[in-house]
N, C-alpha and C positions, 0 to 999 in steps of 0.2 A: 504493501503498499503505496503512496505518494504522503507526503508532509502535507496536510491538512489542517488548517484551523474547523476548526469543531464547538460552532456556541449550544450552549444547552438551555432551557429555561431551568426554571425552581429546581436547580444542580442541588444545593448542601443538604437536600437528604432528599428520599425516599427510591421513587423510581429512577430521577433528576440524574442522583447521585451516585446510584447504580448501575446506570449507564456510564457513566465518564470511570466507574471503575471495570467496569468489567472490559471498554474501550479501548482505555487506554493502558492498561494491561498486554488483551491484543494487539495493539497498534501504538506500541512510545513512542515514537517519533513522529504524532501527531500534535498537534499543539490544542486545548481544551479549553474552553469561554468556564468558566461554575458563572452562572448566573443566580442570585441572591439578593431577594426585598431587602436581607439588614447582611450589611457584608461580617459583621460579627462573627455573626453563623457562618458565615463564604468559606470565612478565613482561618472557624475549626472544621470546618467540610477537606478543605485543604488537606489542615494534618492527617487528621484520619483517613484520607486517601495516600500520603504522604505513610504513614502507617501499615497502612496496609497493603506498602510499595509498591505505590504509583509512580517511578520518573518522570514520567512524562510534565511538556508545561504544564504548569495550571493559569490562569488569569481567572482575577474575578474582578466579576462587576458587578453592577448594582443594580438591579432591573426590578420594576413592575411591572406589571406587566400591562395592567389597566392606567401608566401614569405616562404620558405621552413626551413628556419631558425627559422621563430617563431613555424612553425607547431612543429618539434622537442622540443622546448624550452616550450610551453602549454603540449604538452605530460609526459617532464622531469617533468614539472612540477606539474598534475596529477595524476603522478607514485608517485612521491617522496610525495606529498598531503595523496594523498585516497590507488593507488596503485591497483585501479582498477576504471574502465567508466562502467554505469550499462547504457545509455544512448545518444547516437551522437543525434545529432540534428542539421543538413549541411541546413544553414539556410540561409547565406551568397552569397547574387547574385547581377545579376545587369542586367537591359533590355536594355539596350543602350549604344552605346557609338557614341554624336552625332560633327560632325567634324570629323567626324574618317573616316578615305575610305574602301569599303567594304571589306578588306581582314583586316586590320586592328580590324574594327567593331565585323566579326566573329572570328577572333583570341583569343581577349581580353575576347570575352563574353562565349567560350564553354574552356576558362583560367578558368575563375572563373563558372561556373556555374555546368561546369564538372572535368574540370581536377582536380581540389583543390579540391572538391568534391572524388573523388577517391585516391587524394595523404590524405588528411585529416583521410579517412575516411583507408583505411593502416596503418594508422600514425599508429589509434589508436585501431589498432585490438587486440590487443598482451594484452591490456589495460580492453580490448569489456570480451575478454575468461577468465577474470576475473570473472566476476559477472554470477549472477545464470543462470540468462536472459536478456542476452546483447538482444539491438534493434538500429538501423540505421534509422534515420529515415530521408528522404531528402526531401525537397520542389520541387514537382514542380508542375504545371501550367497547365489548364484543355488544351491549345495549345498542350502542353505532352501526350495528349491522341489519339494515329491515327484516327481511327475508330471517335472522334468527332469532330473534326476537317474539318473531309470532311465534315460529316455529319450537321454542328449544326455553324449562326450564333455566331461567338466570334471576338472580336480584331486581329488583326492582326499584326501581326509583326513575317519574316519569320525568322531570323534569332535566332530571342530567342527565339519563339515555334521548330529547328530545337536545339537549345539547353537543349530545356526540355523532346524533345523526346528522344534521347541521354543522359538525363539522368537515364529516363525510361529505357532507356537500360542495361544499368552501373547496377544496383537496381537488379536487375531482374539475370543479370550474378553474379554480387557479390551473389547473392544467389544460385546461382544452384552451384558455389565453394563451396561454403558454407557445401549444402547439399551432393557435391561428397564427401565433407572432413568428413563428420560426419557419411555416411553409409560404411566409411573406418572403422568406428570403432576410428575417433578419440575423441567421446561425449562425454567419461568418462573422458576425460582428458579438454574438454573446447568443453562447450554450445558450442550450435549452437545457430547465431547468426538471429533475426530476423530483414531483409530488408526490408524498409515500402518505398512508395512514396506519395505524401498525393496534396490534391491542395486545396488552403486555398478558389481555390477565387478571385476573382476581389478584394483589397482594398484597399480605400481610407489614404492612407500613402502616406510616400516624392518618394514611387517608385512606383506611380503609377502618380507624383503632386497631389497627392489630389485629384482624379478622383472622383467627385458627388456619380455617381450612385456609387462608389463601396462601398462593405460591410465593417463592422468597422472591424479593425485587428483583438480584442477580440473572435471575431464571427469567424474572421481565421482561428482564432489555435484550437479552440479548438475538430477540427481534428487529429492535430498532442495528443493537452492531452486526444485525447482518445487515440489514440496511444500508448502513455510511461506510462500510466495511467497501463493498462493491464495487471497483472503480471501471466491471470489465460490461457492466449493463448488461449482467444474468439479470433485475427483477426489472419491468415498463414504468415509469410517471403511472397516475395516474390509479395505481391498485393499490391495493388493504390486505394487509398480510399477521402473519397471527405461526409462533414459532411453537410446534407441539411436538411430543415424540423423536424428537429428533431431528425435524425439519421443518422445513420455514416451508405455509401454506396460505394460498388467499384464501380469502374471511370473503360470503358470499355478502353483494349488497344490500 
């Protein structure tokens, strides 16, 4: 794998932390930008990664994905420090809003899980176009699959599930817009971005209140690490993936 710049939102704990941990141990020549709302928590996460044997370069950036000024500052930092971004992993998300009205709960979930993913992705697009093989990986859920939601027994949370179905739709339409741009002859100037969504599965993290039946976050991270490490174009953009029983599998929309 080439030396890539990889940015992960919401990476000071849980799945985001595990993504950097697994990827950095497997691809130590990359630089990983660990985004955290709280810089102290981010520094603690970096020390923990060092204790786990991670030697890759790790850069800490403060980023609350609902804060447009912080998004702008993060883009400026990556622009001046690296001049490009190879992989953007939109991991930051929320599951529920306790003690909120129904409208507030929906608005907050959609703001974090959908709108902010769009804002971060759009903001970093010029830097992604500086990469020879840019990728955007959005963290969805099994509940983001309409077909699986209708046919399989899964934990149900309507606002969260709706936000992830929306995220899948956003990813598809961003890929279609990118494909349309390339079709008019712009790929020679700006390479095609591949947009992915993936379902890491229910995990044993703070996000799920450490659900005892959840997968280890390192296991959930595997699908993301396989996608970010794909320099050969094995996985086509505009697709939905999971890693189960030792293999990558397409998740139905």
